[in-house]
N, CA, C, O and the ligand as a Tripos MOL2 file, in Angstrom:
@<TRIPOS>MOLECULE
protein
  297   295    75     0     0
PROTEIN
NO_CHARGES

@<TRIPOS>ATOM
      1 N          12.9110   22.2940   18.6350 N.3       1 MET1
      2 CA         13.3570   20.9360   19.0360 C.3       1 MET1
      3 C          13.6130   20.0810   17.7630 C.2       1 MET1
      4 O          12.7780   19.9440   16.8680 O.2       1 MET1
      5 N          14.8370   19.5260   17.7700 N.am      2 SER2
      6 CA         15.0000   18.6100   16.8080 C.3       2 SER2
      7 C          15.1360   17.0740   17.3180 C.2       2 SER2
      8 O          15.5070   16.8100   18.4610 O.2       2 SER2
      9 N          14.8320   16.1910   16.4520 N.am      3 SER3
     10 CA         14.7570   14.8140   16.6300 C.3       3 SER3
     11 C          15.8440   14.1050   15.7750 C.2       3 SER3
     12 O          16.3580   14.7700   14.8760 O.2       3 SER3
     13 N          16.2250   12.8800   15.9570 N.am      4 ARG4
     14 CA         16.8390   12.1670   15.2590 C.3       4 ARG4
     15 C          16.1740   11.7170   14.0050 C.2       4 ARG4
     16 O          16.7660   11.0130   13.1870 O.2       4 ARG4
     17 N          14.9920   12.1030   13.8540 N.am      5 PHE5
     18 CA         14.2070   11.9720   12.5860 C.3       5 PHE5
     19 C          14.2860   13.0460   11.6710 C.2       5 PHE5
     20 O          13.9530   12.8880   10.4970 O.2       5 PHE5
     21 N          14.7070   14.1480   12.1160 N.am      6 ASP6
     22 CA         14.8290   15.3620   11.2890 C.3       6 ASP6
     23 C          15.7800   15.1770   10.2230 C.2       6 ASP6
     24 O          16.8680   14.6820   10.5170 O.2       6 ASP6
     25 N          15.5190   15.5210    8.9460 N.am      7 SER7
     26 CA         16.2250   15.5370    7.8490 C.3       7 SER7
     27 C          16.2820   16.8070    7.1660 C.2       7 SER7
     28 O          15.2480   17.4740    7.1270 O.2       7 SER7
     29 N          17.2440   17.2060    6.6670 N.am      8 ILE8
     30 CA         17.4490   18.4090    5.7080 C.3       8 ILE8
     31 C          17.1020   17.7190    4.4170 C.2       8 ILE8
     32 O          17.6730   16.6860    4.0660 O.2       8 ILE8
     33 N          16.0410   18.3760    3.6290 N.am      9 VAL9
     34 CA         15.5900   17.7850    2.2510 C.3       9 VAL9
     35 C          15.4680   19.0490    1.2550 C.2       9 VAL9
     36 O          15.2350   20.1720    1.7010 O.2       9 VAL9
     37 N          15.6100   18.8370    0.1080 N.am     10 ARG10
     38 CA         15.5180   19.8780   -0.9860 C.3      10 ARG10
     39 C          14.3550   19.2500   -1.8370 C.2      10 ARG10
     40 O          14.2600   18.0390   -2.0350 O.2      10 ARG10
     41 N          13.5350   20.1300   -2.2910 N.am     11 CYS11
     42 CA         12.4470   19.9000   -3.2020 C.3      11 CYS11
     43 C          12.9680   20.1800   -4.5280 C.2      11 CYS11
     44 O          14.0480   20.7420   -4.7160 O.2      11 CYS11
     45 N          12.0520   19.7140   -5.6030 N.am     12 SER12
     46 CA         12.5860   19.8830   -7.0360 C.3      12 SER12
     47 C          12.7220   21.2430   -7.5280 C.2      12 SER12
     48 O          13.1510   21.5670   -8.6350 O.2      12 SER12
     49 N          12.2930   22.0520   -6.5470 N.am     13 ALA13
     50 CA         12.5010   23.7020   -7.1140 C.3      13 ALA13
     51 C          13.6900   24.0250   -6.3800 C.2      13 ALA13
     52 O          14.2020   25.1050   -6.6710 O.2      13 ALA13
     53 N          14.2290   23.3540   -5.5200 N.am     14 GLY14
     54 CA         15.6060   23.7750   -4.9460 C.3      14 GLY14
     55 C          15.4340   24.4860   -3.4010 C.2      14 GLY14
     56 O          16.3320   25.0640   -2.7880 O.2      14 GLY14
     57 N          14.1890   24.3040   -2.9990 N.am     15 HIS15
     58 CA         14.0240   24.8420   -1.7280 C.3      15 HIS15
     59 C          14.5030   23.7580   -0.6350 C.2      15 HIS15
     60 O          14.2960   22.5470   -0.7100 O.2      15 HIS15
     61 N          15.1280   24.3810    0.3090 N.am     16 LEU16
     62 CA         15.6070   23.6210    1.5660 C.3      16 LEU16
     63 C          14.9650   23.7980    2.7690 C.2      16 LEU16
     64 O          14.9060   24.8800    3.3540 O.2      16 LEU16
     65 N          14.4530   22.7030    3.1790 N.am     17 PHE17
     66 CA         13.8860   22.7860    4.5490 C.3      17 PHE17
     67 C          14.0470   21.4460    5.4710 C.2      17 PHE17
     68 O          14.6130   20.4440    5.0330 O.2      17 PHE17
     69 N          13.5490   21.5120    6.6610 N.am     18 THR18
     70 CA         13.7690   20.2460    7.4380 C.3      18 THR18
     71 C          12.4480   19.6540    7.6170 C.2      18 THR18
     72 O          11.4240   20.3360    7.6510 O.2      18 THR18
     73 N          12.4730   18.2370    7.7440 N.am     19 THR19
     74 CA         11.1630   17.5200    7.6760 C.3      19 THR19
     75 C          11.5670   16.4900    8.4920 C.2      19 THR19
     76 O          12.7610   16.3550    8.7600 O.2      19 THR19
     77 N          10.6010   15.6350    8.9850 N.am     20 LYS20
     78 CA         10.9880   14.4410    9.6000 C.3      20 LYS20
     79 C          10.8830   13.3300    8.5690 C.2      20 LYS20
     80 O          10.0210   13.2990    7.6910 O.2      20 LYS20
     81 N          11.8010   12.4510    8.7440 N.am     21 TRP21
     82 CA         12.0770   11.6090    7.6900 C.3      21 TRP21
     83 C          12.3020   10.1870    8.5400 C.2      21 TRP21
     84 O          13.3780    9.8880    9.0580 O.2      21 TRP21
     85 N          11.2180    9.4460    8.5860 N.am     22 MET22
     86 CA         11.2930    7.9780    9.2240 C.3      22 MET22
     87 C          11.6620    6.9210    8.4040 C.2      22 MET22
     88 O          11.3570    7.0540    7.2190 O.2      22 MET22
     89 N          12.2680    5.8530    8.7470 N.am     23 ALA23
     90 CA         12.5060    4.8430    8.0540 C.3      23 ALA23
     91 C          11.2010    4.0280    7.5940 C.2      23 ALA23
     92 O          11.0560    3.4730    6.5040 O.2      23 ALA23
     93 N          10.2750    4.0710    8.6610 N.am     24 LEU24
     94 CA          9.0780    3.2140    8.6230 C.3      24 LEU24
     95 C           7.9910    4.0470    8.8050 C.2      24 LEU24
     96 O           8.0610    4.9210    9.6690 O.2      24 LEU24
     97 N           6.8140    3.8930    8.0080 N.am     25 GLY25
     98 CA          5.4820    4.3910    8.5170 C.3      25 GLY25
     99 C           5.3360    5.6620    7.9880 C.2      25 GLY25
    100 O           5.5910    6.5670    8.7830 O.2      25 GLY25
    101 N           5.0010    5.9850    6.8850 N.am     26 SER26
    102 CA          4.6710    7.3330    6.3160 C.3      26 SER26
    103 C           3.3930    6.9880    5.4460 C.2      26 SER26
    104 O           3.4660    6.5690    4.2910 O.2      26 SER26
    105 N           2.1620    7.2240    6.1650 N.am     27 PHE27
    106 CA          1.0210    6.8450    5.2530 C.3      27 PHE27
    107 C           0.3660    7.9840    4.3370 C.2      27 PHE27
    108 O          -0.5500    7.7490    3.5480 O.2      27 PHE27
    109 N           0.9380    9.2370    4.5310 N.am     28 LYS28
    110 CA          0.4220   10.3700    3.6540 C.3      28 LYS28
    111 C           1.3110   10.6460    2.7690 C.2      28 LYS28
    112 O           0.9870   11.4690    1.9130 O.2      28 LYS28
    113 N           2.4570   10.1430    2.7230 N.am     29 ALA29
    114 CA          3.4090   10.4000    1.6970 C.3      29 ALA29
    115 C           3.9630    9.3190    0.7390 C.2      29 ALA29
    116 O           4.3320    8.2690    1.2650 O.2      29 ALA29
    117 N           4.0430    9.4190   -0.3120 N.am     30 ILE30
    118 CA          4.3840    8.3430   -1.1880 C.3      30 ILE30
    119 C           5.9000    8.1010   -1.1280 C.2      30 ILE30
    120 O           6.6690    9.0010   -1.4650 O.2      30 ILE30
    121 N           6.2970    7.0430   -0.7540 N.am     31 ARG31
    122 CA          7.7990    6.9140   -0.4220 C.3      31 ARG31
    123 C           8.3660    6.2420   -1.7010 C.2      31 ARG31
    124 O           7.8340    5.2090   -2.1090 O.2      31 ARG31
    125 N           9.2690    6.7060   -2.2520 N.am     32 LEU32
    126 CA          9.9750    6.2990   -3.3430 C.3      32 LEU32
    127 C          11.4220    6.0660   -2.9650 C.2      32 LEU32
    128 O          12.2590    6.6310   -3.6680 O.2      32 LEU32
    129 N          11.8290    5.3370   -1.9850 N.am     33 GLY33
    130 CA         13.2030    5.2400   -1.5650 C.3      33 GLY33
    131 C          13.7210    6.6520   -1.1920 C.2      33 GLY33
    132 O          12.9670    7.3090   -0.4740 O.2      33 GLY33
    133 N          14.7490    7.1500   -1.5210 N.am     34 PRO34
    134 CA         15.0950    8.4100   -0.9360 C.3      34 PRO34
    135 C          14.4310    9.4560   -1.5390 C.2      34 PRO34
    136 O          14.8860   10.5630   -1.2550 O.2      34 PRO34
    137 N          13.5670    9.4320   -2.2240 N.am     35 VAL35
    138 CA         12.6680   10.4210   -2.7670 C.3      35 VAL35
    139 C          11.2410   10.4570   -2.1970 C.2      35 VAL35
    140 O          10.6790    9.3680   -2.0830 O.2      35 VAL35
    141 N          10.5950   11.5450   -1.8310 N.am     36 ARG36
    142 CA          9.1710   11.3980   -1.3820 C.3      36 ARG36
    143 C           8.5410   12.6830   -1.9240 C.2      36 ARG36
    144 O           9.1620   13.7100   -2.1960 O.2      36 ARG36
    145 N           7.1460   12.4760   -2.0500 N.am     37 TYR37
    146 CA          6.3570   13.3190   -2.5500 C.3      37 TYR37
    147 C           5.5000   14.0010   -1.5740 C.2      37 TYR37
    148 O           4.6020   13.3560   -1.0320 O.2      37 TYR37
    149 N           5.6910   15.2870   -1.2830 N.am     38 GLN38
    150 CA          5.0190   15.8490   -0.3050 C.3      38 GLN38
    151 C           4.9150   17.4110   -0.2150 C.2      38 GLN38
    152 O           5.6510   18.0100   -0.9990 O.2      38 GLN38
    153 N           4.2630   18.0400    0.4640 N.am     39 ARG39
    154 CA          3.9370   19.5860    0.4830 C.3      39 ARG39
    155 C           5.4230   20.1380    0.8380 C.2      39 ARG39
    156 O           6.1540   19.7730    1.7590 O.2      39 ARG39
    157 N           5.6560   21.1140   -0.1490 N.am     40 CYS40
    158 CA          6.9440   21.9390    0.4760 C.3      40 CYS40
    159 C           6.3990   23.1270    1.0310 C.2      40 CYS40
    160 O           5.5000   23.7590    0.4770 O.2      40 CYS40
    161 N           7.0100   23.5030    2.2970 N.am     41 PRO41
    162 CA          6.6010   24.6760    2.8610 C.3      41 PRO41
    163 C           7.1920   25.9060    2.6560 C.2      41 PRO41
    164 O           6.7830   26.9620    3.1380 O.2      41 PRO41
    165 N           8.1540   25.7690    1.9390 N.am     42 VAL42
    166 CA          8.7500   27.1090    1.2230 C.3      42 VAL42
    167 C           7.9870   27.6430    0.1780 C.2      42 VAL42
    168 O           7.6490   28.8270    0.1760 O.2      42 VAL42
    169 N           7.6860   26.8430   -0.7230 N.am     43 GLY43
    170 CA          7.1840   27.4680   -2.0260 C.3      43 GLY43
    171 C           5.4910   27.0640   -2.1070 C.2      43 GLY43
    172 O           4.7720   27.3080   -3.0760 O.2      43 GLY43
    173 N           5.0860   26.4290   -0.9140 N.am     44 HIS44
    174 CA          3.7570   26.0220   -0.6760 C.3      44 HIS44
    175 C           3.2030   25.4450   -1.9840 C.2      44 HIS44
    176 O           2.2720   25.8960   -2.6530 O.2      44 HIS44
    177 N           3.9290   24.3990   -2.2100 N.am     45 HIS45
    178 CA          3.6090   23.4590   -3.3790 C.3      45 HIS45
    179 C           3.8440   22.0520   -3.2130 C.2      45 HIS45
    180 O           4.6540   21.7160   -2.3480 O.2      45 HIS45
    181 N           3.2200   21.1070   -3.9570 N.am     46 ARG46
    182 CA          3.8630   19.7880   -3.6080 C.3      46 ARG46
    183 C           4.7580   19.4580   -4.6110 C.2      46 ARG46
    184 O           4.6460   19.9420   -5.7380 O.2      46 ARG46
    185 N           5.6880   18.6360   -4.2930 N.am     47 SER47
    186 CA          6.9750   18.4900   -4.8850 C.3      47 SER47
    187 C           7.4950   17.1830   -4.5460 C.2      47 SER47
    188 O           7.1130   16.6870   -3.4860 O.2      47 SER47
    189 N           8.4310   16.4500   -5.3930 N.am     48 LEU48
    190 CA          9.3030   15.4650   -5.0810 C.3      48 LEU48
    191 C          10.2520   16.1820   -4.2300 C.2      48 LEU48
    192 O          10.7110   17.2680   -4.5840 O.2      48 LEU48
    193 N          10.5800   15.6010   -3.0760 N.am     49 ILE49
    194 CA         11.5790   15.7950   -2.2770 C.3      49 ILE49
    195 C          12.6760   14.8790   -2.0060 C.2      49 ILE49
    196 O          12.3780   13.7000   -2.1990 O.2      49 ILE49
    197 N          13.9520   15.1160   -1.5830 N.am     50 ARG50
    198 CA         14.9300   14.1590   -1.6570 C.3      50 ARG50
    199 C          15.9150   14.5510   -0.3980 C.2      50 ARG50
    200 O          16.1160   15.7530   -0.2210 O.2      50 ARG50
    201 N          16.4680   13.7110    0.3870 N.am     51 ARG51
    202 CA         17.2620   13.8970    1.5080 C.3      51 ARG51
    203 C          18.6110   14.5510    0.8870 C.2      51 ARG51
    204 O          19.0320   14.2370   -0.2270 O.2      51 ARG51
    205 N          19.2300   15.4810    1.7230 N.am     52 VAL52
    206 CA         20.2990   16.0820    1.2740 C.3      52 VAL52
    207 C          21.3030   15.7010    2.4540 C.2      52 VAL52
    208 O          20.8290   15.7170    3.5900 O.2      52 VAL52
    209 N          22.5400   15.3870    2.3070 N.am     53 ASP53
    210 CA         23.6100   15.2670    3.0970 C.3      53 ASP53
    211 C          24.1220   16.5530    3.6460 C.2      53 ASP53
    212 O          24.7160   17.3760    2.9490 O.2      53 ASP53
    213 N          23.8650   16.7090    4.9790 N.am     54 PRO54
    214 CA         24.2230   18.1260    5.5020 C.3      54 PRO54
    215 C          25.5930   18.6240    5.3200 C.2      54 PRO54
    216 O          25.8760   19.8220    5.3350 O.2      54 PRO54
    217 N          26.5720   17.5160    5.1200 N.am     55 GLY55
    218 CA         27.7780   17.8520    4.7520 C.3      55 GLY55
    219 C          28.1940   18.5950    3.4290 C.2      55 GLY55
    220 O          29.2380   19.1740    3.1280 O.2      55 GLY55
    221 N          26.8770   18.3540    2.6560 N.am     56 SER56
    222 CA         27.2690   18.9120    1.3700 C.3      56 SER56
    223 C          26.7250   20.3660    1.1750 C.2      56 SER56
    224 O          26.8310   21.0560    0.1610 O.2      56 SER56
    225 N          26.1170   20.6870    2.3670 N.am     57 LEU57
    226 CA         25.6400   22.1260    2.2810 C.3      57 LEU57
    227 C          26.6190   23.1410    2.8640 C.2      57 LEU57
    228 O          27.5000   22.7350    3.6230 O.2      57 LEU57
    229 N          26.5310   24.3090    2.5870 N.am     58 SER58
    230 CA         27.2800   25.4890    3.1860 C.3      58 SER58
    231 C          26.5270   25.6220    4.6540 C.2      58 SER58
    232 O          25.4180   25.1580    4.9180 O.2      58 SER58
    233 N          27.4540   26.4180    5.6140 N.am     59 ARG59
    234 CA         26.7340   26.9050    6.8330 C.3      59 ARG59
    235 C          25.3540   27.4910    6.7590 C.2      59 ARG59
    236 O          24.4010   27.2460    7.4990 O.2      59 ARG59
    237 N          25.4190   28.3620    5.6670 N.am     60 GLN60
    238 CA         24.0570   29.2520    5.3800 C.3      60 GLN60
    239 C          23.0880   28.5200    5.0450 C.2      60 GLN60
    240 O          21.9710   28.7460    5.5120 O.2      60 GLN60
    241 N          23.2980   27.5440    4.2160 N.am     61 GLU61
    242 CA         22.3030   26.5520    3.5650 C.3      61 GLU61
    243 C          21.9400   25.7480    4.8600 C.2      61 GLU61
    244 O          20.7190   25.7370    5.0160 O.2      61 GLU61
    245 N          22.5100   25.1810    5.6790 N.am     62 ARG62
    246 CA         21.9350   24.5160    6.6480 C.3      62 ARG62
    247 C          21.1210   25.4420    7.6360 C.2      62 ARG62
    248 O          20.0620   25.0490    8.1250 O.2      62 ARG62
    249 N          21.6330   26.6340    7.9020 N.am     63 ALA63
    250 CA         20.7930   27.4520    8.6880 C.3      63 ALA63
    251 C          19.6430   27.6890    8.1360 C.2      63 ALA63
    252 O          18.6520   27.6560    8.8660 O.2      63 ALA63
    253 N          19.5010   27.9650    6.8150 N.am     64 THR64
    254 CA         18.3650   28.2720    6.0940 C.3      64 THR64
    255 C          17.1750   27.0980    6.2170 C.2      64 THR64
    256 O          15.9600   27.2700    6.3150 O.2      64 THR64
    257 N          17.8760   25.9440    6.1810 N.am     65 ALA65
    258 CA         16.9980   24.8010    6.1830 C.3      65 ALA65
    259 C          16.4750   24.4900    7.7460 C.2      65 ALA65
    260 O          15.4250   23.8820    7.9520 O.2      65 ALA65
    261 N          17.1980   24.9020    8.6430 N.am     66 ALA66
    262 CA         16.9530   24.6770    9.9410 C.3      66 ALA66
    263 C          15.6270   25.5570   10.3890 C.2      66 ALA66
    264 O          14.7140   25.1640   11.1140 O.2      66 ALA66
    265 N          15.7620   26.8260    9.7780 N.am     67 ARG67
    266 CA         14.5760   27.6190   10.0800 C.3      67 ARG67
    267 C          13.3120   27.2020    9.5370 C.2      67 ARG67
    268 O          12.2510   27.6450    9.9770 O.2      67 ARG67
    269 N          13.3780   26.3850    8.6180 N.am     68 ILE68
    270 CA         12.1150   26.3790    7.9050 C.3      68 ILE68
    271 C          11.7430   24.7800    8.1170 C.2      68 ILE68
    272 O          12.4870   23.9080    7.6670 O.2      68 ILE68
    273 N          10.6070   24.4890    8.7950 N.am     69 ARG69
    274 CA         10.4420   23.2120    9.3230 C.3      69 ARG69
    275 C           8.8900   22.9070    8.8100 C.2      69 ARG69
    276 O           7.8820   23.5700    9.0520 O.2      69 ARG69
    277 N           9.0110   21.7870    8.0850 N.am     70 ASP70
    278 CA          7.5410   21.2010    7.8960 C.3      70 ASP70
    279 C           6.8620   20.7410    9.0340 C.2      70 ASP70
    280 O           7.3330   19.8020    9.6760 O.2      70 ASP70
    281 N           5.6320   21.3780    9.4210 N.am     71 THR71
    282 CA          5.0880   21.0470   10.6520 C.3      71 THR71
    283 C           3.9000   20.1370   10.5000 C.2      71 THR71
    284 O           3.2130   19.6670   11.4070 O.2      71 THR71
    285 N           3.7830   19.9790    9.3030 N.am     72 SER72
    286 CA          2.5070   19.0630    8.9580 C.3      72 SER72
    287 C           2.7590   17.8110    9.6760 C.2      72 SER72
    288 O           3.9260   17.4680    9.8650 O.2      72 SER72
    289 N           1.7090   17.0400   10.1290 N.am     73 VAL73
    290 CA          1.8770   15.7280   10.4830 C.3      73 VAL73
    291 C           1.9640   14.6890    9.4610 C.2      73 VAL73
    292 O           1.0360   14.5110    8.6720 O.2      73 VAL73
    293 N           3.0760   13.9690    9.4360 N.am     74 ILE74
    294 CA          3.2720   13.0560    8.4700 C.3      74 ILE74
    295 C           2.6540   11.6720    8.6850 C.2      74 ILE74
    296 O           2.7990   10.7920    7.8360 O.2      74 ILE74
    297 ZN          9.7560   23.7960   -2.9070 Zn       75 ZN75
@<TRIPOS>BOND
     1     1     2 1
     2     2     3 1
     3     3     4 2
     4     3     5 am
     5     5     6 1
     6     6     7 1
     7     7     8 2
     8     7     9 am
     9     9    10 1
    10    10    11 1
    11    11    12 2
    12    11    13 am
    13    13    14 1
    14    14    15 1
    15    15    16 2
    16    15    17 am
    17    17    18 1
    18    18    19 1
    19    19    20 2
    20    19    21 am
    21    21    22 1
    22    22    23 1
    23    23    24 2
    24    23    25 am
    25    25    26 1
    26    26    27 1
    27    27    28 2
    28    27    29 am
    29    29    30 1
    30    30    31 1
    31    31    32 2
    32    31    33 am
    33    33    34 1
    34    34    35 1
    35    35    36 2
    36    35    37 am
    37    37    38 1
    38    38    39 1
    39    39    40 2
    40    39    41 am
    41    41    42 1
    42    42    43 1
    43    43    44 2
    44    43    45 am
    45    45    46 1
    46    46    47 1
    47    47    48 2
    48    47    49 am
    49    49    50 1
    50    50    51 1
    51    51    52 2
    52    51    53 am
    53    53    54 1
    54    54    55 1
    55    55    56 2
    56    55    57 am
    57    57    58 1
    58    58    59 1
    59    59    60 2
    60    59    61 am
    61    61    62 1
    62    62    63 1
    63    63    64 2
    64    63    65 am
    65    65    66 1
    66    66    67 1
    67    67    68 2
    68    67    69 am
    69    69    70 1
    70    70    71 1
    71    71    72 2
    72    71    73 am
    73    73    74 1
    74    74    75 1
    75    75    76 2
    76    75    77 am
    77    77    78 1
    78    78    79 1
    79    79    80 2
    80    79    81 am
    81    81    82 1
    82    82    83 1
    83    83    84 2
    84    83    85 am
    85    85    86 1
    86    86    87 1
    87    87    88 2
    88    87    89 am
    89    89    90 1
    90    90    91 1
    91    91    92 2
    92    91    93 am
    93    93    94 1
    94    94    95 1
    95    95    96 2
    96    95    97 am
    97    97    98 1
    98    98    99 1
    99    99   100 2
   100    99   101 am
   101   101   102 1
   102   102   103 1
   103   103   104 2
   104   103   105 am
   105   105   106 1
   106   106   107 1
   107   107   108 2
   108   107   109 am
   109   109   110 1
   110   110   111 1
   111   111   112 2
   112   111   113 am
   113   113   114 1
   114   114   115 1
   115   115   116 2
   116   115   117 am
   117   117   118 1
   118   118   119 1
   119   119   120 2
   120   119   121 am
   121   121   122 1
   122   122   123 1
   123   123   124 2
   124   123   125 am
   125   125   126 1
   126   126   127 1
   127   127   128 2
   128   127   129 am
   129   129   130 1
   130   130   131 1
   131   131   132 2
   132   131   133 am
   133   133   134 1
   134   134   135 1
   135   135   136 2
   136   135   137 am
   137   137   138 1
   138   138   139 1
   139   139   140 2
   140   139   141 am
   141   141   142 1
   142   142   143 1
   143   143   144 2
   144   143   145 am
   145   145   146 1
   146   146   147 1
   147   147   148 2
   148   147   149 am
   149   149   150 1
   150   150   151 1
   151   151   152 2
   152   151   153 am
   153   153   154 1
   154   154   155 1
   155   155   156 2
   156   155   157 am
   157   157   158 1
   158   158   159 1
   159   159   160 2
   160   159   161 am
   161   161   162 1
   162   162   163 1
   163   163   164 2
   164   163   165 am
   165   165   166 1
   166   166   167 1
   167   167   168 2
   168   167   169 am
   169   169   170 1
   170   170   171 1
   171   171   172 2
   172   171   173 am
   173   173   174 1
   174   174   175 1
   175   175   176 2
   176   175   177 am
   177   177   178 1
   178   178   179 1
   179   179   180 2
   180   179   181 am
   181   181   182 1
   182   182   183 1
   183   183   184 2
   184   183   185 am
   185   185   186 1
   186   186   187 1
   187   187   188 2
   188   187   189 am
   189   189   190 1
   190   190   191 1
   191   191   192 2
   192   191   193 am
   193   193   194 1
   194   194   195 1
   195   195   196 2
   196   195   197 am
   197   197   198 1
   198   198   199 1
   199   199   200 2
   200   199   201 am
   201   201   202 1
   202   202   203 1
   203   203   204 2
   204   203   205 am
   205   205   206 1
   206   206   207 1
   207   207   208 2
   208   207   209 am
   209   209   210 1
   210   210   211 1
   211   211   212 2
   212   211   213 am
   213   213   214 1
   214   214   215 1
   215   215   216 2
   216   215   217 am
   217   217   218 1
   218   218   219 1
   219   219   220 2
   220   219   221 am
   221   221   222 1
   222   222   223 1
   223   223   224 2
   224   223   225 am
   225   225   226 1
   226   226   227 1
   227   227   228 2
   228   227   229 am
   229   229   230 1
   230   230   231 1
   231   231   232 2
   232   231   233 am
   233   233   234 1
   234   234   235 1
   235   235   236 2
   236   235   237 am
   237   237   238 1
   238   238   239 1
   239   239   240 2
   240   239   241 am
   241   241   242 1
   242   242   243 1
   243   243   244 2
   244   243   245 am
   245   245   246 1
   246   246   247 1
   247   247   248 2
   248   247   249 am
   249   249   250 1
   250   250   251 1
   251   251   252 2
   252   251   253 am
   253   253   254 1
   254   254   255 1
   255   255   256 2
   256   255   257 am
   257   257   258 1
   258   258   259 1
   259   259   260 2
   260   259   261 am
   261   261   262 1
   262   262   263 1
   263   263   264 2
   264   263   265 am
   265   265   266 1
   266   266   267 1
   267   267   268 2
   268   267   269 am
   269   269   270 1
   270   270   271 1
   271   271   272 2
   272   271   273 am
   273   273   274 1
   274   274   275 1
   275   275   276 2
   276   275   277 am
   277   277   278 1
   278   278   279 1
   279   279   280 2
   280   279   281 am
   281   281   282 1
   282   282   283 1
   283   283   284 2
   284   283   285 am
   285   285   286 1
   286   286   287 1
   287   287   288 2
   288   287   289 am
   289   289   290 1
   290   290   291 1
   291   291   292 2
   292   291   293 am
   293   293   294 1
   294   294   295 1
   295   295   296 2
@<TRIPOS>SUBSTRUCTURE
     1 MET1         2 RESIDUE 1 A MET
     2 SER2         6 RESIDUE 1 A SER
     3 SER3        10 RESIDUE 1 A SER
     4 ARG4        14 RESIDUE 1 A ARG
     5 PHE5        18 RESIDUE 1 A PHE
     6 ASP6        22 RESIDUE 1 A ASP
     7 SER7        26 RESIDUE 1 A SER
     8 ILE8        30 RESIDUE 1 A ILE
     9 VAL9        34 RESIDUE 1 A VAL
    10 ARG10       38 RESIDUE 1 A ARG
    11 CYS11       42 RESIDUE 1 A CYS
    12 SER12       46 RESIDUE 1 A SER
    13 ALA13       50 RESIDUE 1 A ALA
    14 GLY14       54 RESIDUE 1 A GLY
    15 HIS15       58 RESIDUE 1 A HIS
    16 LEU16       62 RESIDUE 1 A LEU
    17 PHE17       66 RESIDUE 1 A PHE
    18 THR18       70 RESIDUE 1 A THR
    19 THR19       74 RESIDUE 1 A THR
    20 LYS20       78 RESIDUE 1 A LYS
    21 TRP21       82 RESIDUE 1 A TRP
    22 MET22       86 RESIDUE 1 A MET
    23 ALA23       90 RESIDUE 1 A ALA
    24 LEU24       94 RESIDUE 1 A LEU
    25 GLY25       98 RESIDUE 1 A GLY
    26 SER26      102 RESIDUE 1 A SER
    27 PHE27      106 RESIDUE 1 A PHE
    28 LYS28      110 RESIDUE 1 A LYS
    29 ALA29      114 RESIDUE 1 A ALA
    30 ILE30      118 RESIDUE 1 A ILE
    31 ARG31      122 RESIDUE 1 A ARG
    32 LEU32      126 RESIDUE 1 A LEU
    33 GLY33      130 RESIDUE 1 A GLY
    34 PRO34      134 RESIDUE 1 A PRO
    35 VAL35      138 RESIDUE 1 A VAL
    36 ARG36      142 RESIDUE 1 A ARG
    37 TYR37      146 RESIDUE 1 A TYR
    38 GLN38      150 RESIDUE 1 A GLN
    39 ARG39      154 RESIDUE 1 A ARG
    40 CYS40      158 RESIDUE 1 A CYS
    41 PRO41      162 RESIDUE 1 A PRO
    42 VAL42      166 RESIDUE 1 A VAL
    43 GLY43      170 RESIDUE 1 A GLY
    44 HIS44      174 RESIDUE 1 A HIS
    45 HIS45      178 RESIDUE 1 A HIS
    46 ARG46      182 RESIDUE 1 A ARG
    47 SER47      186 RESIDUE 1 A SER
    48 LEU48      190 RESIDUE 1 A LEU
    49 ILE49      194 RESIDUE 1 A ILE
    50 ARG50      198 RESIDUE 1 A ARG
    51 ARG51      202 RESIDUE 1 A ARG
    52 VAL52      206 RESIDUE 1 A VAL
    53 ASP53      210 RESIDUE 1 A ASP
    54 PRO54      214 RESIDUE 1 A PRO
    55 GLY55      218 RESIDUE 1 A GLY
    56 SER56      222 RESIDUE 1 A SER
    57 LEU57      226 RESIDUE 1 A LEU
    58 SER58      230 RESIDUE 1 A SER
    59 ARG59      234 RESIDUE 1 A ARG
    60 GLN60      238 RESIDUE 1 A GLN
    61 GLU61      242 RESIDUE 1 A GLU
    62 ARG62      246 RESIDUE 1 A ARG
    63 ALA63      250 RESIDUE 1 A ALA
    64 THR64      254 RESIDUE 1 A THR
    65 ALA65      258 RESIDUE 1 A ALA
    66 ALA66      262 RESIDUE 1 A ALA
    67 ARG67      266 RESIDUE 1 A ARG
    68 ILE68      270 RESIDUE 1 A ILE
    69 ARG69      274 RESIDUE 1 A ARG
    70 ASP70      278 RESIDUE 1 A ASP
    71 THR71      282 RESIDUE 1 A THR
    72 SER72      286 RESIDUE 1 A SER
    73 VAL73      290 RESIDUE 1 A VAL
    74 ILE74      294 RESIDUE 1 A ILE
    75 ZN75       297 GROUP 0 **** ****
């Protein structure tokens, strides 16, 4: 299931995954504009993540990101 809040993001280590990114109301994550600090489900580490324009990714990168979803409640 994807929703309009789902965004492809990249952590500072270069991992791609999908997370919910809402304009308002994120109490667990520190929001710094387009950058957020949260757990990365790929590397199992905490990292700064930033939104990625899906159009800038290859089809394979988008597929990779779509398979990995941050399931934690934000
Ligand atoms: Zn990572």
